[in-house]
N, CA, C and O atoms as a DFTB+ gen file, in Angstrom:
492 C
 N C O
     1  1      -8.348     -18.816      15.819
     2  2      -7.268     -18.723      14.845
     3  2      -7.787     -18.011      13.608
     4  3      -8.715     -18.485      12.953
     5  1      -7.189     -16.876      13.293
     6  2      -7.621     -16.098      12.143
     7  2      -7.231     -16.820      10.852
     8  3      -6.143     -17.387      10.750
     9  1      -8.126     -16.791       9.879
    10  2      -7.863     -17.345       8.560
    11  2      -7.845     -16.210       7.540
    12  3      -8.745     -15.370       7.521
    13  1      -6.815     -16.190       6.694
    14  2      -6.610     -15.121       5.732
    15  2      -6.619     -15.676       4.316
    16  3      -6.021     -16.718       4.048
    17  1      -7.301     -14.976       3.403
    18  2      -7.389     -15.394       2.014
    19  2      -7.110     -14.203       1.111
    20  3      -7.831     -13.206       1.148
    21  1      -6.052     -14.308       0.292
    22  2      -5.682     -13.239      -0.630
    23  2      -6.386     -13.407      -1.973
    24  3      -6.798     -14.506      -2.343
    25  1      -6.515     -12.289      -2.695
    26  2      -7.074     -12.307      -4.036
    27  2      -6.594     -11.071      -4.786
    28  3      -6.048     -10.149      -4.180
    29  1      -6.795     -11.047      -6.104
    30  2      -6.495      -9.875      -6.904
    31  2      -5.214      -9.926      -7.699
    32  3      -4.918      -8.988      -8.438
    33  1      -4.438     -10.995      -7.573
    34  2      -3.216     -11.106      -8.348
    35  2      -3.506     -11.279      -9.824
    36  3      -4.637     -11.562     -10.220
    37  1      -2.468     -11.106     -10.640
    38  2      -2.635     -11.246     -12.072
    39  2      -1.400     -10.828     -12.826
    40  3      -0.333     -10.642     -12.241
    41  1      -1.549     -10.678     -14.142
    42  2      -0.463     -10.295     -15.038
    43  2      -0.671      -8.866     -15.523
    44  3      -1.737      -8.532     -16.040
    45  1       0.348      -8.021     -15.357
    46  2       0.288      -6.635     -15.810
    47  2       1.605      -6.257     -16.460
    48  3       2.637      -6.874     -16.196
    49  1       1.567      -5.239     -17.313
    50  2       2.775      -4.721     -17.932
    51  2       3.484      -3.756     -16.996
    52  3       2.854      -3.146     -16.132
    53  1       4.798      -3.618     -17.168
    54  2       5.563      -2.663     -16.379
    55  2       4.940      -1.277     -16.483
    56  3       4.559      -0.835     -17.567
    57  1       4.842      -0.599     -15.346
    58  2       4.211       0.703     -15.297
    59  2       2.737       0.658     -14.969
    60  3       2.127       1.695     -14.710
    61  1       2.158      -0.522     -14.976
    62  2       0.751      -0.684     -14.692
    63  2       0.455      -0.754     -13.206
    64  3       1.344      -0.597     -12.369
    65  1      -0.820      -0.994     -12.892
    66  2      -1.286      -1.028     -11.509
    67  2      -2.083      -2.291     -11.232
    68  3      -2.660      -2.898     -12.133
    69  1      -2.098      -2.668      -9.962
    70  2      -2.841      -3.832      -9.523
    71  2      -3.151      -3.669      -8.043
    72  3      -2.363      -3.080      -7.303
    73  1      -4.290      -4.185      -7.610
    74  2      -4.658      -4.165      -6.196
    75  2      -4.880      -5.587      -5.715
    76  3      -5.696      -6.318      -6.276
    77  1      -4.153      -5.980      -4.676
    78  2      -4.366      -7.270      -4.049
    79  2      -5.069      -7.036      -2.716
    80  3      -4.822      -6.039      -2.038
    81  1      -5.944      -7.964      -2.352
    82  2      -6.729      -7.820      -1.140
    83  2      -6.673      -9.095      -0.320
    84  3      -6.316     -10.160      -0.823
    85  1      -7.030      -8.972       0.945
    86  2      -7.015     -10.096       1.868
    87  2      -8.199      -9.958       2.810
    88  3      -8.410      -8.899       3.401
    89  1      -8.970     -11.024       2.949
    90  2     -10.111     -11.027       3.849
    91  2      -9.832     -11.992       4.996
    92  3      -9.285     -13.074       4.787
    93  1     -10.213     -11.593       6.205
    94  2      -9.970     -12.386       7.399
    95  2     -11.273     -12.890       8.001
    96  3     -12.316     -12.245       7.886
    97  1     -11.202     -14.043       8.637
    98  2     -12.375     -14.634       9.271
    99  2     -12.564     -14.159      10.705
   100  3     -13.650     -14.313      11.265
   101  1     -11.534     -13.588      11.305
   102  2     -11.537     -13.217      12.706
   103  2     -12.466     -12.043      12.996
   104  3     -12.412     -11.019      12.314
   105  1     -13.325     -12.192      14.017
   106  2     -14.247     -11.124      14.401
   107  2     -13.531      -9.928      15.008
   108  3     -13.982      -8.792      14.859
   109  1     -12.408     -10.177      15.697
   110  2     -11.630      -9.109      16.314
   111  2     -10.523      -8.640      15.377
   112  3      -9.377      -8.478      15.795
   113  1     -10.861      -8.426      14.131
   114  2      -9.917      -8.058      13.087
   115  2      -9.095      -6.827      13.442
   116  3      -7.902      -6.776      13.142
   117  1      -9.710      -5.840      14.071
   118  2      -9.031      -4.582      14.376
   119  2      -8.059      -4.676      15.545
   120  3      -7.383      -3.695      15.854
   121  1      -7.971      -5.827      16.199
   122  2      -7.108      -5.975      17.369
   123  2      -5.638      -6.172      17.025
   124  3      -4.793      -6.099      17.916
   125  1      -5.307      -6.419      15.763
   126  2      -3.933      -6.703      15.399
   127  2      -3.552      -6.058      14.071
   128  3      -4.405      -5.749      13.239
   129  1      -2.243      -5.864      13.899
   130  2      -1.742      -5.323      12.651
   131  2      -1.696      -6.379      11.557
   132  3      -1.735      -7.579      11.832
   133  1      -1.613      -5.922      10.325
   134  2      -1.543      -6.794       9.158
   135  2      -0.348      -6.397       8.299
   136  3       0.002      -5.221       8.201
   137  1       0.264      -7.389       7.685
   138  2       1.394      -7.119       6.817
   139  2       1.267      -7.809       5.480
   140  3       0.559      -8.808       5.346
   141  1       1.960      -7.269       4.487
   142  2       2.097      -7.892       3.179
   143  2       3.561      -8.265       2.972
   144  3       4.453      -7.443       3.181
   145  1       3.799      -9.494       2.566
   146  2       5.123      -9.992       2.215
   147  2       5.059     -10.561       0.811
   148  3       3.977     -10.844       0.297
   149  1       6.216     -10.727       0.192
   150  2       6.252     -11.322      -1.136
   151  2       7.460     -12.240      -1.258
   152  3       8.467     -12.065      -0.571
   153  1       7.337     -13.218      -2.145
   154  2       8.412     -14.171      -2.364
   155  2       8.545     -14.458      -3.856
   156  3       7.617     -14.959      -4.491
   157  1       9.710     -14.132      -4.402
   158  2      10.015     -14.388      -5.796
   159  2      10.749     -15.720      -5.918
   160  3      11.324     -16.195      -4.939
   161  1      10.738     -16.334      -7.111
   162  2      11.430     -17.614      -7.296
   163  2      12.902     -17.536      -6.902
   164  3      13.619     -16.630      -7.328
   165  1      13.347     -18.485      -6.089
   166  2      14.731     -18.546      -5.672
   167  2      15.125     -17.563      -4.598
   168  3      16.302     -17.480      -4.245
   169  1      14.165     -16.806      -4.060
   170  2      14.463     -15.818      -3.039
   171  2      13.623     -16.055      -1.793
   172  3      12.606     -16.747      -1.837
   173  1      14.060     -15.473      -0.684
   174  2      13.331     -15.594       0.565
   175  2      12.170     -14.610       0.608
   176  3      12.159     -13.602      -0.098
   177  1      11.195     -14.926       1.451
   178  2      10.053     -14.048       1.617
   179  2      10.496     -12.729       2.252
   180  3      11.211     -12.734       3.254
   181  1      10.074     -11.602       1.675
   182  2      10.512     -10.299       2.153
   183  2       9.334      -9.389       2.492
   184  3       8.246      -9.514       1.931
   185  1       9.580      -8.482       3.413
   186  2       8.579      -7.517       3.847
   187  2       8.254      -6.527       2.743
   188  3       9.145      -6.085       2.018
   189  1       6.976      -6.177       2.614
   190  2       6.529      -5.191       1.639
   191  2       5.885      -3.993       2.334
   192  3       6.297      -2.853       2.120
   193  1       4.876      -4.252       3.164
   194  2       4.150      -3.176       3.832
   195  2       3.405      -3.726       5.034
   196  3       3.144      -4.927       5.107
   197  1       3.058      -2.856       5.980
   198  2       2.289      -3.254       7.151
   199  2       1.430      -2.094       7.614
   200  3       1.715      -0.934       7.314
   201  1       0.371      -2.418       8.350
   202  2      -0.538      -1.414       8.876
   203  2      -0.992      -1.847      10.258
   204  3      -1.259      -3.028      10.480
   205  1      -1.084      -0.907      11.188
   206  2      -1.482      -1.209      12.551
   207  2      -2.967      -1.542      12.626
   208  3      -3.704      -1.364      11.657
   209  1      -3.396      -2.028      13.788
   210  2      -4.756      -2.531      13.954
   211  2      -5.851      -1.558      13.583
   212  3      -6.837      -1.945      12.956
   213  1      -5.695      -0.296      13.960
   214  2      -6.694       0.712      13.648
   215  2      -6.329       1.540      12.417
   216  3      -7.046       2.476      12.064
   217  1      -5.234       1.204      11.772
   218  2      -4.826       1.890      10.555
   219  2      -4.053       3.179      10.759
   220  3      -3.794       3.904       9.798
   221  1      -3.678       3.479      12.003
   222  2      -3.014       4.735      12.287
   223  2      -1.555       4.801      11.882
   224  3      -1.009       5.889      11.698
   225  1      -0.921       3.653      11.741
   226  2       0.495       3.597      11.389
   227  2       0.703       2.688      10.197
   228  3       0.143       1.593      10.127
   229  1       1.521       3.157       9.250
   230  2       1.832       2.396       8.048
   231  2       3.340       2.324       7.852
   232  3       4.064       3.265       8.176
   233  1       3.805       1.197       7.319
   234  2       5.225       0.971       7.110
   235  2       5.426       0.366       5.728
   236  3       4.617      -0.440       5.271
   237  1       6.515       0.761       5.063
   238  2       6.791       0.285       3.714
   239  2       8.258      -0.054       3.547
   240  3       9.128       0.595       4.129
   241  1       8.525      -1.070       2.752
   242  2       9.886      -1.345       2.338
   243  2      10.362      -0.220       1.427
   244  3       9.573       0.360       0.681
   245  1      11.649       0.083       1.491
   246  2      12.186       1.159       0.677
   247  2      11.962       0.961      -0.810
   248  3      11.826       1.936      -1.549
   249  1      11.923      -0.285      -1.261
   250  2      11.779      -0.578      -2.675
   251  2      10.382      -0.284      -3.218
   252  3      10.203      -0.189      -4.432
   253  1       9.385      -0.136      -2.333
   254  2       8.015       0.105      -2.787
   255  2       7.449       1.428      -2.302
   256  3       6.368       1.825      -2.736
   257  1       8.146       2.115      -1.420
   258  2       7.659       3.375      -0.878
   259  2       7.414       4.374      -2.007
   260  3       8.260       4.562      -2.880
   261  1       6.244       5.009      -1.975
   262  2       5.868       5.952      -3.013
   263  2       5.121       5.323      -4.165
   264  3       4.503       6.033      -4.958
   265  1       5.161       4.000      -4.277
   266  2       4.459       3.290      -5.339
   267  2       3.297       2.453      -4.809
   268  3       2.269       2.331      -5.474
   269  1       3.452       1.880      -3.622
   270  2       2.440       1.006      -3.028
   271  2       1.756       1.714      -1.868
   272  3       2.366       2.540      -1.189
   273  1       0.489       1.388      -1.645
   274  2      -0.268       1.933      -0.528
   275  2      -1.049       0.814       0.150
   276  3      -1.812       0.098      -0.499
   277  1      -0.857       0.667       1.456
   278  2      -1.596      -0.325       2.220
   279  2      -2.766       0.354       2.921
   280  3      -2.646       1.488       3.385
   281  1      -3.890      -0.337       2.997
   282  2      -5.066       0.199       3.670
   283  2      -5.874      -0.956       4.249
   284  3      -5.674      -2.114       3.881
   285  1      -6.783      -0.631       5.155
   286  2      -7.634      -1.665       5.728
   287  2      -9.035      -1.129       5.952
   288  3      -9.234       0.068       6.162
   289  1      -9.998      -2.027       5.906
   290  2     -11.391      -1.712       6.171
   291  2     -11.851      -2.693       7.235
   292  3     -12.225      -3.825       6.928
   293  1     -11.822      -2.257       8.485
   294  2     -12.133      -3.167       9.583
   295  2     -13.601      -3.594       9.599
   296  3     -13.929      -4.653      10.133
   297  1     -14.482      -2.786       9.023
   298  2     -15.886      -3.162       8.949
   299  2     -16.090      -4.356       8.027
   300  3     -17.043      -5.118       8.193
   301  1     -15.190      -4.521       7.050
   302  2     -15.275      -5.630       6.108
   303  2     -14.215      -6.698       6.356
   304  3     -14.133      -7.677       5.615
   305  1     -13.406      -6.515       7.392
   306  2     -12.329      -7.458       7.729
   307  2     -11.378      -7.675       6.550
   308  3     -11.016      -8.809       6.237
   309  1     -10.981      -6.588       5.905
   310  2     -10.092      -6.685       4.751
   311  2      -8.888      -5.758       4.880
   312  3      -8.951      -4.716       5.532
   313  1      -7.798      -6.159       4.249
   314  2      -6.625      -5.323       4.095
   315  2      -6.211      -5.409       2.629
   316  3      -6.236      -6.488       2.037
   317  1      -5.834      -4.281       2.048
   318  2      -5.507      -4.233       0.630
   319  2      -4.153      -3.581       0.408
   320  3      -3.652      -2.838       1.252
   321  1      -3.577      -3.877      -0.747
   322  2      -2.317      -3.274      -1.162
   323  2      -2.490      -2.780      -2.591
   324  3      -2.581      -3.576      -3.526
   325  1      -2.533      -1.461      -2.753
   326  2      -2.609      -0.851      -4.073
   327  2      -1.198      -0.695      -4.613
   328  3      -0.366      -0.039      -3.986
   329  1      -0.918      -1.285      -5.762
   330  2       0.414      -1.287      -6.339
   331  2       0.395      -0.520      -7.655
   332  3      -0.274      -0.922      -8.606
   333  1       1.130       0.581      -7.704
   334  2       1.231       1.412      -8.895
   335  2       2.661       1.408      -9.416
   336  3       3.588       1.020      -8.705
   337  1       2.833       1.840     -10.655
   338  2       4.153       1.911     -11.287
   339  2       4.923       0.608     -11.110
   340  3       6.089       0.611     -10.714
   341  1       4.268      -0.485     -11.404
   342  2       4.860      -1.804     -11.179
   343  2       6.080      -2.051     -12.059
   344  3       6.150      -1.600     -13.203
   345  1       7.034      -2.775     -11.496
   346  2       8.276      -3.129     -12.163
   347  2       8.391      -4.644     -12.256
   348  3       7.773      -5.355     -11.463
   349  1       9.169      -5.155     -13.210
   350  2       9.370      -6.608     -13.275
   351  2       9.886      -7.201     -11.967
   352  3       9.564      -8.345     -11.647
   353  1      10.680      -6.450     -11.207
   354  2      11.202      -6.937      -9.936
   355  2      10.124      -7.102      -8.873
   356  3      10.377      -7.706      -7.831
   357  1       8.927      -6.575      -9.118
   358  2       7.814      -6.759      -8.198
   359  2       7.151      -8.124      -8.371
   360  3       6.294      -8.498      -7.570
   361  1       7.532      -8.864      -9.394
   362  2       6.954     -10.177      -9.648
   363  2       7.234     -11.115      -8.478
   364  3       8.387     -11.324      -8.101
   365  1       6.179     -11.673      -7.913
   366  2       6.308     -12.547      -6.749
   367  2       4.929     -13.054      -6.343
   368  3       3.906     -12.589      -6.847
   369  1       4.922     -14.006      -5.435
   370  2       3.690     -14.387      -4.755
   371  2       3.544     -13.467      -3.558
   372  3       4.465     -13.346      -2.750
   373  1       2.399     -12.820      -3.437
   374  2       2.147     -11.879      -2.358
   375  2       1.289     -12.531      -1.284
   376  3       0.252     -13.125      -1.578
   377  1       1.735     -12.415      -0.030
   378  2       1.067     -13.016       1.111
   379  2       0.642     -11.949       2.111
   380  3       1.389     -11.001       2.356
   381  1      -0.536     -12.090       2.688
   382  2      -0.906     -11.259       3.825
   383  2      -0.718     -12.073       5.093
   384  3      -0.793     -13.302       5.066
   385  1      -0.473     -11.389       6.202
   386  2      -0.195     -12.060       7.461
   387  2      -0.666     -11.219       8.632
   388  3      -0.702      -9.991       8.558
   389  1      -1.029     -11.897       9.718
   390  2      -1.462     -11.234      10.944
   391  2      -0.287     -11.107      11.907
   392  3       0.409     -12.081      12.190
   393  1      -0.082      -9.907      12.397
   394  2       1.027      -9.634      13.300
   395  2       0.794     -10.210      14.683
   396  3      -0.324     -10.176      15.197
   397  1       1.858     -10.744      15.291
   398  2       1.787     -11.303      16.634
   399  2       2.548     -10.446      17.631
   400  3       1.959      -9.909      18.569
   401  1       3.863     -10.312      17.433
   402  2       4.707      -9.512      18.303
   403  2       6.005      -9.187      17.593
   404  3       6.366      -9.844      16.617
   405  1       6.703      -8.180      18.077
   406  2       7.970      -7.805      17.489
   407  2       7.820      -6.811      16.349
   408  3       6.758      -6.218      16.158
   409  1       8.891      -6.639      15.600
   410  2       8.922      -5.664      14.516
   411  2       7.972      -6.022      13.383
   412  3       7.904      -7.182      12.978
   413  1       7.241      -5.046      12.871
   414  2       6.369      -5.245      11.715
   415  2       7.160      -5.633      10.480
   416  3       6.602      -6.195       9.537
   417  1       8.462      -5.340      10.472
   418  2       9.287      -5.537       9.288
   419  2       9.799      -6.959       9.120
   420  3      10.348      -7.290       8.069
   421  1       9.633      -7.804      10.129
   422  2      10.217      -9.142      10.114
   423  2       9.143     -10.213      10.040
   424  3       8.154     -10.159      10.771
   425  1       9.336     -11.182       9.160
   426  2       8.346     -12.235       8.985
   427  2       8.156     -13.078      10.244
   428  3       7.097     -13.673      10.445
   429  1       9.192     -13.127      11.096
   430  2       9.107     -13.879      12.347
   431  2       8.112     -13.265      13.321
   432  3       7.738     -13.911      14.300
   433  1       7.674     -12.036      13.076
   434  2       6.744     -11.337      13.950
   435  2       5.281     -11.640      13.636
   436  3       4.386     -11.117      14.299
   437  1       5.033     -12.476      12.638
   438  2       3.683     -12.821      12.212
   439  2       3.424     -14.306      12.442
   440  3       4.316     -15.133      12.253
   441  1       2.203     -14.640      12.849
   442  2       1.901     -16.032      13.180
   443  2       0.758     -16.648      12.380
   444  3       0.453     -17.827      12.565
   445  1       0.123     -15.890      11.504
   446  2      -0.917     -16.421      10.632
   447  2      -0.725     -15.876       9.228
   448  3      -0.525     -14.676       9.042
   449  1      -0.786     -16.766       8.235
   450  2      -0.509     -16.407       6.851
   451  2      -1.587     -16.901       5.906
   452  3      -2.192     -17.951       6.126
   453  1      -1.822     -16.132       4.850
   454  2      -2.709     -16.572       3.791
   455  2      -1.984     -17.486       2.832
   456  3      -0.808     -17.795       3.023
   457  1      -2.692     -17.922       1.792
   458  2      -2.123     -18.873       0.832
   459  2      -1.306     -18.197      -0.263
   460  3      -0.550     -18.867      -0.966
   461  1      -1.442     -16.893      -0.417
   462  2      -0.696     -16.143      -1.404
   463  2      -1.445     -15.957      -2.711
   464  3      -2.314     -16.756      -3.061
   465  1      -1.099     -14.887      -3.436
   466  2      -1.653     -14.627      -4.755
   467  2      -0.524     -14.167      -5.674
   468  3       0.300     -13.342      -5.279
   469  1      -0.483     -14.695      -6.893
   470  2       0.616     -14.439      -7.816
   471  2       0.454     -13.093      -8.515
   472  3      -0.609     -12.782      -9.052
   473  1       1.523     -12.301      -8.499
   474  2       1.594     -11.048      -9.244
   475  2       2.756     -11.155     -10.214
   476  3       3.891     -11.395      -9.802
   477  1       2.480     -10.979     -11.506
   478  2       3.510     -11.058     -12.531
   479  2       3.530      -9.760     -13.319
   480  3       2.499      -9.322     -13.829
   481  1       4.709      -9.142     -13.418
   482  2       4.878      -7.885     -14.135
   483  2       5.804      -8.137     -15.317
   484  3       6.960      -8.516     -15.130
   485  1       5.310      -7.931     -16.520
   486  2       6.093      -8.162     -17.727
   487  2       6.816      -6.890     -18.156
   488  3       6.350      -5.782     -17.890
   489  1       7.957      -7.057     -18.820
   490  2       8.746      -5.929     -19.290
   491  2       8.469      -5.618     -20.744
   492  3       9.056      -4.689     -21.299
């Protein structure tokens, strides 16, 4: 069972940048895709970005495309999300997750989740 731990959250002003990262315990890290989801107060958890096992395919929610970049380093068992041009609406707890089956865009397609890291963007 893969264990995921996020880090890198914090407080930034609108227009600023932040990088959140996730490290996995699984030795076969490259065998599965990874996704980033976020959940704001009073809202459901939503898809942000995903990357395939070897990093060949990337997917982004329309609201973050062009601003966020997902990447992975399989030698270090990490996946990161570089967030630029941040907006107050990006404020949420960000979670990384390991893909199991189905669409990368749906939270039901993931079966292992980290504890989350808080990202707050002030206006």
